[in-house]
N, C-alpha and C positions, 0 to 999 in steps of 0.2 A: 415374310411378315414384316410389319412396320417397325417392330422393336427388336428385330434380329441384330441390328448394330446400333445400340443406344448412343454410342459415342458419335456416330455419324450424325444422328438427329440432334444431339447436343451441339455439334459444330454448326449446323444450319440454324439452330436457335440463336446461338451467339452472333452469327452473321446477321440475322434478322434484327436482333437488338441493336447492333451497331447502326444499321440502316435507319431504324426507327428513331434512334437518338439523334442522328444527323438531321433527319426530316423534322423532328419535333423542335430541335434548336432553331432550325430555319424558320419554322412557323412563329416561335416566340419572338424572334428578332425582326422578322420581315413583315409579319401581319398583325402583331399586337402593338397598338399605338402607345406612344408616350403620353403622360398626363401630368398636369400641374394646375394649381389653383382651382381644384375641383369645387371647393365650397362656394366660390364666387358664382359659378353658373347654377349651382343647386339653390342658393339663396334667391337668385333671380327667378328661377322656376317657381319657388314657393310664393314669392311676392306676386307673380303673375296669376297664380291659380287660387290664392286665398285672399278674399276681400275682407276689409276691416269689419263689416257688419254682417258677415256670414259665419255660420258654424263650421268647424273643421275638426278633423281627427288625425292623429298620427300614432305610429307604433314606436315603442321603445324596446330595444333589444340590448342585451349585455353578454359579453364573453362569446362573441362570434368565433374568435380563435381560428379564422380561416377554415371553418368547417364546410366541407363540400357536401357531405352526405346529409347533414341536417339543415344548415342555413341555406345553402344554395339550392339543394334539390327538393327540400320539403317546405321550408319557411317562406322563401321568396315567392313561389307560385301562389301560396295562400295570401300573402300580402298584396300581390298584384291583383287578386280578385276580391279583395275585402272592401274596397271603396275607401280605404285610408288614403289621406292626402300626401303624407311623406313619412319617412323613416328616420329615427334617431338612434345611433349607437351610443350607449352609456359608457363605453370604454372596452378595451381589449377586443377590438374588432380583428386584430391580427394576433397571431401566436408568438410573434417576435418582431422587432423593429427592422429586420433586414430588408433590403430592397426586394428580394424574392417574395417576402410575405406581403409587402404592400402591393406588388404587381398582382399577386394571386387574389388579394382582396378586391382590387379594382376589377379584375375579371369577374369575380362573383357579383359585385354590386352592379356591374353593367347589365345584369339580367333583370334588375328592378325596373318597373315601369313608372315608378314614382321618384321624386327627389329624395336625397338622403343627406344627413349631417353626422359628423363623427365627433365624439368626445375624446380628447387626448388622455389616454389611460396609461397604466403601468406597462403593458406590452408594447404599446406604440412608442414608448420611451426607450425600450431595451435596444442594445446593439446599435447605439448612435441613431436610433429611429427618430429622435426629435427633429433632426435636420430633414429627414425624408418626409415626415408628416407635414412640416412647414412648406416644403417644396411642392408636394403632391396635393395637399388639401388646403392649408392655410395656417393662421395663427393658432397657438396652443390654447388661448382663452379669448372668447369673443361673445357677442350677443347679436341676436337678430329679432326683428319684429315679424311675427306671423299673425295676420289678422289683427285682432285686438289684444294679442298676448305677447309677452316678452319671454324669449328663450335665451338662457344664459349658460355658457359653457366655461367651466373653470379647469385649471391645470393643477392636479393634486400630486404630480410626480416629483416636485421639487425643482423642476427645470426653471420655473418662473417663481420669483419671490412671492410668498403668500401674503405678506404685508402689502405689497404693491397691488395684488389682486383684490384684497379686501377694501383698500382705499378706492380703487377703480370701481368696484361693485357698489360701494356706498354712494359714490358720486353719481353713478349711473342710475341707481334706483331712486335717489333723492329727486331726480328730475323726470323720472319715468311716469307716464300717465296710463300705462297699460292696464286693462281690466283683469288680466291674469299673468302670473309670473311663475315660470317653471325653470328649475336650475338642474344642470347636469354636471356631475363631478365623478371621476373614475373610482376613487376610493370611498367606501361608505363612511359617512361621518357618524352614523349610529349603527351599533352592532345589532344583528337580528336577534329575535327572541329565542330562536332555536339554534342549536349548534350547527354551524356550516361545515360541510365535509372538507377536510384537509386545509382548513383555514389557519392562518398565522396572524400574529399581532400586526405584522407588517402589511397585511392585506387591507387594513383600515386606515382612515385618514390620520395623518400625523404631520407636524407635531401637535401636542395637546393644545397649544396656543392657537394654532390654525383652526382646529375643530371648534374650540369655544368661540372664536371670532366669527366663524361661519354660522354657528347656531344662533348667535346674537343677531347677526345681520338678517338671517332668515326670519326671525321673530320680529325684528324692527321694521322690516320692509314688507311684511305680509306675503312672503313667498308661499305659493300654494303647494307645489310638489317639488321634492328633491330626489332625483334619480341617480343611482350609482350602480356599479357592477363589481367585478374583481373577486366575488365569491360565487360558488355554484349553487345558488338557491333563489327562491323568491321570498322576499320579506316586505311586509307593509306595516310600518310603525308610525304612530302619531306622536309628535313632540310639539306641544303647544297647539297652534292652529295649522301647522304644516304636516304633510304626510311625507315620510322618508321611505322610499321604495328602493329595494335592492333587487336587481334583476340579473341573473347570471345563467340563463338557460338557452342561449341561441346556438350553442355548439360547445366545443371544448370538453372538459371533464365533467360529465353529468352522470349521476348514479341511476337515474330512472326509477326513483322511489318517491315517497310522499314528501320528502324534504327537498330533494334535488331532482328537478325534472326540466324537460325542454318546454320553453314558453316564450311569449312576448307579452308586453303590456300595451293595451289600447287606451289612449287618452282622448277624451272628447271635450271640446271647449265650445260653449254656447256664445251667442253674440254679446250677451251681457257679462261674460267673463266667468260663468260658472264652469268649474273644472271637475270632471269625473274620470275615473279610470277603472278598467276591468282587466282581469287576468285572462289571457287566451292560452290555455294549455295545449301543447302539441302532443298528441298521443303517438308515441314512437316506440316501436318494439324492435329497434335495430339489432340485427343479429351480431354477436361479438366478432364473427369472422368478417362481416361487412365493415364494421368499425375499424378493424385492423387493415383491411384493404384500403379504406379511405385514408388512414394514416400513411400507408405505404405510398399511395398515389401522391399525396401532398409532399411527402419527402422527396420523391423523384422530381415533382414539379419545382419545389424550392431549390433542390440541389442544382438543377439545370440553370436556374436563373441567377445563381450567385456570380456568374461571370464565365469568361472563356477559359480560365485556368481549370476550373472544375470540369467544364465540359470536355476540354482536351484530355484531362486526366481520365475521365470515365471512358471516353471513346478509346483511348490508348489501352486501358486495362482490358476492355472487351476485345479490342483488336489483338492484343497479345494472347489472350485466351484462345481467340479464334485461330491464330497462327499456330499456337501450340497444339491445339486439337487437330488442326489440318495435318501438321507434321506427324502427329501420333497415329492418325487414321489412314491418311492417303499416301504417305511416303513409305515406300517399301524398305524393309530393314532386313539385314542378314547379320545375326549376332555371332555367327561362326567365322573363324579366320578364312581368308581366301586361299584355298589350297591349289587353285588353278593358276599358280604363278611359276614362272621360270626364272629364278635368280641367277642362273648359270652365267649369262654374259657379264654380270657384275662380280660374280665370285672369281672369275678367271682373269680379271684385269686389276691393275693397281688403281686404287681410288685416292682422290684428294679429299682430305678430311680437315675441316676447320673446327677447332674446339674452343668453346667459350667457358671460362671458369672465374669465379670470384676469389679463389685463392689457389696458389700454386707454389711449387718449390721456389725459394728455399724455406717457405713456411711449411712446417712439419705438421701434417694431419692426414687423416685417412683419405680424404678426397684428393689432395695433391699427390699422394703416393700412388693412389689408384690410377689417376690420369697419367702420371709419368710411366707407370708400368705398361699401361695400354698403349701409350705413344711408342715406347720402345718395341713392344710386341708387334704393332701394326707396321712400323718401319721395317722390322725384320721380315715381314711378309711382302714388302715392296710398296706399301702405301706411303703417300706423302702427307705429312701433318703440318698444320699451322695452329699454334696455341695462342689464344688471346687471353692475357692474364694481367693482374695488377703488377705494378713495380714494387720491388722490395730493396731495402738498403744493401743487403749482401747478395744480391742476385748475380749469377755468372755474367761475365762481360760479353762473351761471344755466344749469341743464341740466334742462329739464323732462322729457325723455325718457330720463334716465340715473339709475339707482338706484346711488348710491355706497355701498360697504360698507367700513367701517373695518377695518383689518388687525389680525390677531392677532400676525403675525410678518412682518418684512421681511427678505429674504435678498439676498445679493450685496453687493459692496463699496459700490455706490451705492444699495443697498436697492431695486433695480429689480424684484425678484420679491416679490410680496406675497401672504400667506396671509390671505384675507379672512375675516371672522367670519360664517360661513354659518349660525350658530345664531340670528341675530337674527330675531325673529318679524315685524318690519316688512317684511322682504324678501318673505316669503310673502304678507303682506297686500297689498302693493303689486302683486305679480304677479297675485294673484287678482282684485283690483279692475280690473286692466287687461284681464282676460278674453281672453287670447291665443288665436288660432286654431292657432298652431303655435309651438313653442319651438326655437330654434336654439342649439346648444351648440358652443363653439369650443375646449374643452379636455376631456379625458377624466377629469378628477378635480376635486375641490374644488368650485368654483362650477359646473363642468360637471356634477358629480354632483348638486348641489342642483337644477340645472335639469332633469335627468332625473327626479328625484324629483317636482318640481312638475308635469312633463308627465304623469306617471302619476296623480298625485292629481287633476289637472284633466281627465284623459282627453282630452288633445290629443297629436298626434304630435310626436316629437322628431327633429330633424335634427342630425347631427353633422358638422362640417367638420374633416377631418384635415389640420391645418396643419403639424404638427411631427413630425419623426422623434425620438421620445422617447428612444430608446436613446443618442442623442448628448449627452444632458444628465445622464449618470450622475454627473458631478462635482458636481452640485448636490444630490444625494440622499445622505442619511446612511446608505447601505448599501454593502456591497461592490460595487465598480464592475462586475465581471464578472457578478455575480448580477443586478444591475439591467439591465445592457446585454443580456445573453443570454436572460434569462427573464422578469423581472418586467415590463419595458417592453412587450414584445410581448403578454404575457398581459393586461396592463391595457388595451391598445388593443383586442384581440380581445373581451374581456369587455364593455367599454363599448360598442363599435360594434354588437355583436350585441343589445344591449338597446335600441338606437335603431330608429327606423322608416325611416331613410334616412341614407346617408353621402355627403357631397360630398368628392371628391378633386380636386386640381388637374391631375393628369396620369395617363396610362394606366399608366405604370410604378408609380405609387403605388397604383393600383387593383390591379395584379398583386400587390404586396406584401401588401395586405389579404387578398386571396384566399388567398395562400400561408399566412398565419398563421391562417386559419380563419374569416374574417368572412363571414357569410351574408346580412347585411342588404343590401337593394337599394342599389346604388352608382351615383352620378352623377358623371361626369367633367366638371368645370367649372373652368377656369382662373380665377384671380383677376383682376379688372379693374384697369386702370391709367387715370390721368388723361391720356389720349393727347393731347387738345387742349391741355392746359396746357403740354406740352412744345413744342408748335408755336408758342406765343404769346410765347416768350421773345425779347426784343429784343437786338440785337447790342451795344447800348450797355451793357446790364446785364452781358453777358458780359465786355466789355472792362474795365468798371469792376472786376469781380471779379478778372480776370486781373492788373490793375494792383495791386490790394490785396495779392495774393499774391506780388508781385514776380516774376511769370513773364515771361520774354522770348521766346526762340525755342524753348523746350522743348516737346516733345510731352508731353501730359498724359494719364496713366492715372488712372482713377477707380475706386474700389471703395466700396461702401456695406455696412456690416456692423456688428453689435454686436461690441465687442472682448471676445470670450469664447472659451474653449478650443475649443468645437465649431465655430467659424467658420474655423479653420485659418489664422489670420493669420500665424503664424510661417512657414508654407510660403511665402507670398508675399514676406515680407521677405527670407528667405534666397534666393529666386529673383531678386529685384531686385538683391541684392548680387552674384549671379553675372552678371546681365544687364549691369550697368554695366562689367564687365570684358570684355564681348564686343562692345561697340558704341561708336562715337564719336558717335552721335546723342544730343544732350542730351534728357533727359526728367525728368519729375517724377511721382511716384506719390502721389496724394492719397487717404488712407484716411479716409472719412467715417463717423462713428459713435463711440459711447462705450461704456464697460463696465468691468468690474472688472479686466480685464487691461491697462488703459491704461498704468499706470506701468511695469509689467514690459516691455511692448512698446517703450515709449519708451526705456527703458534699453538694450534690445537694439539699437535703431536707433543709439543713441549709441555703443555698443560696436563696432558694425560700421562706424562713421564714415559713416552713410547720411543724415545730416541734410540734405544738399543734394539728395537724391533721394527721400526718403520723408517725408511730413508727416502726422501724425495730426491731422486737422482738428477732431475732436470732433463734437458733435451739431449738426445744422443744422435749423432750423424746416422743417416739411413744405412750407410755401408757397414756400420758397426753393430747394427741391431741384432743380427743373427747371433753374435757372440753373447750378447746380453740375454737373449732368449734361452740359449743353450746353457747358460749359467743356472737357470732355474730348475726347480723340481715340479712346480705346478704353476698354473696361470690363474689369477683371480680377476674377476670383472663384475661390475655392478651397474654399469650404464644401462639406461633404458631408452636412450635416444638414437640407437644405432639402427640402420636398415639391414646391415649384415654383420658388422663387427669383424672387419678384416684382420685386426690384430689377433683375434681368436684363432683364425686359420693359420696365421704366422706362428703363433705359439704351438699349435698342433704340429706344424711342419718341423718345429724344433723338438718334438717329442714331449710336449707338456700337456698333461690332462688339465681340464678347465673346470672351474667352479664359477658360475655366472648367475645373475638374477634373470629370471624368465622375462623375456620381452620379445617384440616382433622380430628384431634383428638377430636374436639368439636362437629362436625356436627351431629354425631349420638347420642350424650349424652344430649346436651342441646336442648330441644324442645321449640322453640320460643313461648312465651306466655303461656306455660304450667308449666315449672319448672324454667324459667328464660328468658333471652334475649341473643341473639348473634348478633353481628354487624360486619360490615367491620372494618378494622384497620383505623378507622377515629375517632379522639378524640371527635369531636362534637357529633357524633351519640352514641358512647360508653358512654360518659358523660351524655347524655340526658336520657339514660335508667337507669343509676345509680341514677340520680336525681329523676326519677319516683319512684323507690323503696325507696328512702330516704324520700320522701314527702307523698307518698300514702300508709298509713298503711294497708288499706283494701286490696289493690292489693298485697302488700308484704305478707300478711298473707295467701291469697289464693294461691299464687305461692309456699309459704313455705310448705303448706299442700300437694300440688301436687308433689313437689320435694321429700318430705319424702316418699310418696307412690311409686314414680318412683324408688327410690333407693332400695326399699325392694326386688326387683328382682335380686340384685347383691350381694348376701351374699357369704362369703368365702366358706361355706359348699357346696353351689351349684356350685361354681367355681371349687372346687376340684373334685367334681363328674364329671363335664363336661370334665375336663382335663384328668381324668382317662379314660373316654370313648374315648377321642381322642388318648391316648396311645394305647388302646385296638384296635381301628380301624387301626392305623398305623402298629401295630404288625401283625394284620390279613392280611393287604395288603402286607407287607414284606414277610410273610410266603407264600402267594399265588404266588408272583413273584419268589421266590426261587424254588417252585415246578415246575414252568414253565421253569426256566433256572437254572438248578443245577450248582453250581460252586465248586471248590475245597475248602477245609477248609482253613481259614486264621488264624490270631493270630500271636503273637510274640513268 
């Protein structure tokens, strides 16, 4: 059946539209002639066809407004067969002064078999239309002799000084000997006797001085008829000896009722100058749907004639839709992983891996520690590593397998975030000489972008590890926070991940997030490894010595490890500790390990709350000493919502610490409620209640501690490195298979 695949037909429809647009644009530009000074040739035609001693007639229309359905299709054929000698527009022949509107009007007027003249009205003036009117038709105010009559056209838009026009008109008529005088002006100088639909005061002639001067001149020089437009009705009023006629029914907004209807006015002039006029009503029952289609047609017509920019834009949009539909309909997709892969050749060999990261040791943080552990684990398996990372002041002197890149800019209070100089040629030379089998990226921008560029140039696969919930770092970005948090951060992750050949995520909840934002790249769930054995080798003497140095007596000890930064939610924990001390008599101390740009502010907050006896900001601790600090604690507290896994939580469990954490994507898969700790919503009363349970219930705390220790045993660095090596092997196998299917020319620099 024809509608069995509607998307397929929609695709062909879009393709047809693109072809029609191109063809129509070619027609408008190649076959529609340019025009200028139209009134000159129209006046010559009138002079040729109307003799001074012969009668003549003409039609007056107002508010054509580029109407195709009424003026062009209905009114013009009637005018052509009426025997009328010429046509006059009393104003608003166009719906706006744009070039497209004038060209459309010219196309409509070209169907007339009789000459025509236009009054410069309000719509002709809009959108800088006065310049176009002058170029295409002629002056804004003028007069002509038609037989024994004088036709006068005035400018009521304010473009031309009304004082100048009145002086010109007075001089003109003082010397004029015409038998009849008829004046055309866009804005009505006299309001109609009935209420005009949708009219406003600005629709009538202004200023008041202009109106009074015009009425005086009309009376002084015996002008017979004054025609105007600008409102959607027919009105005929006598003021003195002159008739003031408002005609607004040649198109545009007409209500099709007794007040507002489609019409034109026929004016008959005898040889002796007698002037009569009659209303010619056009009986139109245009269906509302047809009126809408007419408006849509003119919109398309006008849009195409505004210039090449709009044309290119329209064609591009339809082309993009066409391509999108083509891909969606005709390109085969397999949403399941490719199980027909043999990664064995790469699993059994040592690989060369180049890693790109925006931060690294000696900077202390979750990402640098994870990279360092992976590096050591892979090297233990026999792989060769090259790490491209920023330079730091206290970095080791001898680092054969690390390319240190000087910084263009350092950010943060302690200059912890560094913008490396990715433009150095020596980085690319070093990576090329290393000849990596695969490139591992740890950030979706800057050095990560350079790494992706190198992977494409060297034609090796790129693996990206999603470490960080980027939206929680909006305070570091010089952009509106909500813009970065809600739009840019997710778009950046999606765009970068989809350019890579594989993405490693630490938890299933993180994988779900990537799928929700539109990441299509193959994803591997691989938790970060921890130095599990290191936590089991801590001696009790080291713990006692540390406890004594901190002057700890019988207090229970809570540990937390985090950078002191906004996204880590430290204020939440400090305020909860303040509440906890008022709810329990059990002595405790909260040790906050880590440093960052918020340290001074947090210390001041602790002092203001009088918490010095309960909360201590320890500062940075060397990685080799961290196991002792963990083992010092009785429980681990955490409130950050910016983690993708929370490696410090696994480290705490490896030291036998149960955990109380705020529920978030990085916590959900690691903390098992009631097994190795508790997770709560970000509500201080609930979080504080669980901390209080661990503080006061020794038996519960001991049970959760044992279970936490057992849980952490599955996350050793050794297993982590083996799993990542297998991910590399799988990605290399998939890349090799794709290249066999679609051979390409060799790349490289």
